[in-house]
C-alpha positions as CSV (number, residue, x, y, z in Angstrom):
1,M,20.5,6.7,18.7
2,E,19.0,9.1,16.2
3,L,19.4,8.2,12.5
4,T,20.9,10.6,10.0
5,V,19.0,11.3,6.8
6,I,21.2,8.9,4.9
7,Q,20.6,6.2,7.5
8,K,16.9,6.8,7.3
9,V,16.9,6.4,3.6
10,A,19.0,3.2,3.9
11,V,16.7,1.5,6.4
12,S,13.5,2.7,4.6
13,A,14.4,1.9,0.9
14,L,13.8,-1.9,1.1
15,P,10.6,-1.9,3.1
16,I,9.0,0.9,0.9
17,I,9.9,-0.7,-2.4
18,F,8.9,-4.1,-1.2
19,A,5.6,-2.8,0.2
20,I,4.6,-1.1,-3.0
21,T,5.9,-3.8,-5.4
22,V,4.0,-6.7,-3.6
23,H,0.9,-4.5,-3.4
24,E,0.8,-4.1,-7.1
25,A,1.8,-7.7,-7.9
26,A,-1.1,-8.9,-5.7
27,H,-3.6,-7.0,-7.8
28,G,-2.1,-8.7,-10.9
29,Y,-2.2,-12.2,-9.4
30,A,-5.9,-11.7,-8.3
31,A,-6.9,-10.3,-11.7
32,K,-5.4,-13.3,-13.4
33,Y,-7.1,-15.7,-11.0
34,F,-10.5,-14.1,-11.7
35,G,-10.0,-14.1,-15.5
36,D,-8.3,-10.9,-16.6
37,L,-4.9,-11.6,-18.2
38,T,-4.1,-8.0,-19.1
39,A,-1.3,-7.6,-16.5
40,D,0.0,-11.1,-17.2
41,R,0.4,-10.3,-20.9
42,L,2.2,-7.1,-20.2
43,G,4.6,-8.8,-17.8
44,R,3.4,-6.8,-14.8
45,I,2.7,-9.8,-12.6
46,S,6.1,-9.7,-11.1
47,L,8.0,-9.1,-7.9
48,N,10.7,-7.3,-9.8
49,P,10.5,-3.7,-8.4
50,I,11.7,-2.2,-11.6
51,K,8.5,-3.1,-13.3
52,H,6.4,-1.2,-10.7
53,I,8.6,1.7,-9.7
54,D,7.3,5.2,-10.4
55,P,10.2,7.7,-10.0
56,I,8.0,10.3,-8.2
57,G,5.6,8.1,-6.3
58,T,7.9,5.3,-5.3
59,I,11.2,7.2,-4.7
60,L,10.9,10.9,-4.5
61,L,7.7,11.4,-2.6
62,P,8.3,8.7,0.1
63,A,11.8,10.1,0.6
64,L,10.5,13.7,1.1
65,T,7.7,12.6,3.5
66,L,10.3,10.5,5.4
67,M,12.7,13.4,5.8
68,L,10.0,16.0,6.5
69,G,8.1,13.8,9.0
70,G,4.5,12.9,8.9
71,I,2.8,10.0,7.2
72,L,4.8,8.1,4.6
73,F,3.1,8.5,1.3
74,G,3.7,7.1,-2.2
75,W,2.5,5.0,-5.0
76,A,3.7,2.7,-7.8
77,K,2.8,2.3,-11.5
78,P,-0.7,0.8,-11.2
79,V,-1.0,-2.8,-12.5
80,P,-3.4,-2.6,-15.5
81,V,-6.7,-4.4,-14.8
82,N,-9.5,-4.7,-17.4
83,F,-12.5,-5.3,-15.1
84,A,-14.7,-6.2,-18.0
85,Q,-12.5,-9.3,-18.6
86,L,-13.2,-10.7,-15.1
87,R,-15.6,-13.6,-15.0
88,H,-18.0,-11.6,-12.8
89,P,-16.9,-8.0,-13.2
90,K,-18.8,-6.3,-10.4
91,K,-18.4,-9.0,-7.9
92,D,-14.8,-10.0,-8.7
93,M,-13.7,-6.3,-8.7
94,L,-13.9,-6.5,-4.8
95,W,-11.3,-9.3,-4.6
96,V,-8.9,-7.8,-7.1
97,A,-9.1,-4.5,-5.3
98,A,-8.7,-6.0,-1.9
99,A,-5.7,-8.1,-2.8
100,G,-3.3,-5.1,-2.6
101,P,-4.3,-4.0,1.0
102,A,-4.4,-7.6,2.1
103,A,-0.8,-8.1,0.9
104,N,0.2,-5.0,2.9
105,F,-1.4,-6.4,6.0
106,I,0.4,-9.7,5.6
107,M,3.7,-7.8,5.1
108,A,3.1,-5.7,8.2
109,I,2.8,-8.9,10.2
110,F,6.1,-10.1,8.6
111,W,7.9,-7.0,9.7
112,A,6.5,-7.3,13.2
113,L,8.0,-10.8,13.3
114,A,11.3,-9.3,12.1
115,L,11.1,-6.7,14.8
116,N,10.6,-9.5,17.3
117,F,13.6,-11.3,15.9
118,S,15.8,-8.2,16.0
119,A,16.0,-8.6,19.8
120,H,18.0,-11.8,19.2
121,A,20.1,-10.5,16.3
122,P,23.8,-9.7,16.6
123,E,24.3,-6.3,18.2
124,T,25.8,-4.7,15.1
125,A,22.7,-5.6,13.0
126,A,20.0,-5.5,15.7
127,F,19.4,-1.7,15.6
128,F,19.1,-1.4,11.9
129,L,16.9,-4.4,11.6
130,Q,14.7,-2.9,14.3
131,E,14.5,0.4,12.5
132,M,13.9,-1.3,9.2
133,S,11.1,-3.4,10.7
134,K,9.4,-0.3,12.2
135,V,9.4,1.4,8.8
136,G,8.1,-1.9,7.2
137,I,5.2,-2.1,9.6
138,M,4.3,1.6,9.2
139,I,4.5,1.9,5.4
140,N,2.5,-1.3,4.9
141,L,-0.2,-0.1,7.3
142,V,-0.3,3.3,5.6
143,L,-0.7,1.7,2.2
144,M,-3.3,-0.6,3.5
145,V,-5.4,2.0,5.2
146,L,-4.9,4.7,2.6
147,N,-5.9,2.4,-0.2
148,L,-9.1,1.4,1.7
149,V,-10.4,4.9,1.6
150,P,-13.6,4.6,-0.5
151,L,-12.5,7.0,-3.2
152,P,-12.0,5.9,-6.8
153,P,-9.4,5.1,-8.1
154,L,-8.2,3.8,-4.7
155,D,-8.8,0.2,-3.9
156,G,-11.5,1.2,-1.4
157,G,-13.3,3.0,-4.1
158,R,-13.3,-0.2,-6.3
159,I,-14.5,-2.2,-3.3
160,A,-17.3,0.3,-2.7
161,V,-18.3,0.2,-6.4
162,S,-18.4,-3.6,-6.1
163,L,-20.6,-3.6,-3.0
164,L,-23.0,-0.7,-3.8
165,P,-26.2,-1.1,-5.8
166,M,-25.7,-0.4,-9.5
167,H,-27.2,3.2,-9.5
168,L,-25.0,4.3,-6.6
169,A,-21.9,2.4,-7.9
170,V,-22.2,4.3,-11.2
171,K,-22.3,7.6,-9.4
172,L,-19.3,6.8,-7.3
173,S,-17.3,5.5,-10.2
174,Q,-17.8,8.9,-12.0
175,L,-15.6,10.5,-9.3
176,E,-12.6,8.6,-10.5
177,R,-11.5,11.4,-12.9
178,Y,-11.2,13.7,-9.9
179,G,-10.1,11.1,-7.3
180,F,-6.4,11.8,-7.4
181,L,-6.9,15.5,-7.2
182,I,-9.3,15.1,-4.2
183,L,-6.7,12.8,-2.5
184,I,-3.9,15.4,-2.9
185,V,-6.1,18.1,-1.5
186,L,-7.0,16.0,1.5
187,L,-3.3,15.1,2.0
188,F,-2.0,18.6,2.0
189,T,-4.8,20.1,4.1
190,G,-4.2,17.5,6.8
191,I,-7.7,16.1,6.5
192,L,-6.4,12.7,5.2
193,G,-4.0,12.3,8.0
194,N,-6.6,13.1,10.6
195,I,-8.9,10.4,9.1
196,I,-6.4,7.6,8.6
197,S,-3.8,8.1,11.4
198,P,-6.1,6.8,14.3
199,I,-6.8,3.7,12.1
200,I,-3.2,3.1,11.4
201,R,-2.3,3.4,15.1
202,F,-5.0,0.9,15.9
203,F,-3.7,-1.7,13.5
204,A,-0.1,-1.0,14.6
205,Q,-0.9,-1.6,18.2
206,L,-2.9,-4.7,17.3
207,I,-0.1,-6.3,15.3
208,L,2.6,-5.4,17.7
209,S,0.7,-6.8,20.7
210,I,0.3,-10.1,18.9
211,F,3.4,-10.6,16.8
212,A,6.2,-8.4,18.2
């Protein structure tokens, strides 16, 4: 059974919004744990999707990429983190940045378990739960792998800045002003997809072989 465009949007909306929301909230929780209360004071440590939704990055772009095919792509309003407020800024930056991709990995496992459960669900619900679970696995793995690309301002860039010696960390961090532009160019030239697609497939096969 092939899904219509409306059905695709229906089964994809919850996994996409949930993936992006929990990713951002995880950054906020980690920042608070390591001493930065910026997101907490602004009310951004929340699982309420409305606080994190970006109309273009969370709704329009994922919908377009879903309908046109290819890698699901999107973003939310970033949770504000003042790295200078962390107890050990350079070291703790790693854990705050890694919290988002780690949350996506856990959610991908959750959706794999839901996919497993779909085989035992009532027939009327089984197909849609199965399709929703597939989207949930994919969007979370895309967000995880994409955000681990070592390019500021992505989480992987923050992790690299945390791990590199100071003189190299400073040079990498200076790329942040161009990071989003570089990312868009890599996306639309197909280079980004060629880099991350094999990694996404590897993790999808791994999770499905264990949990689904």
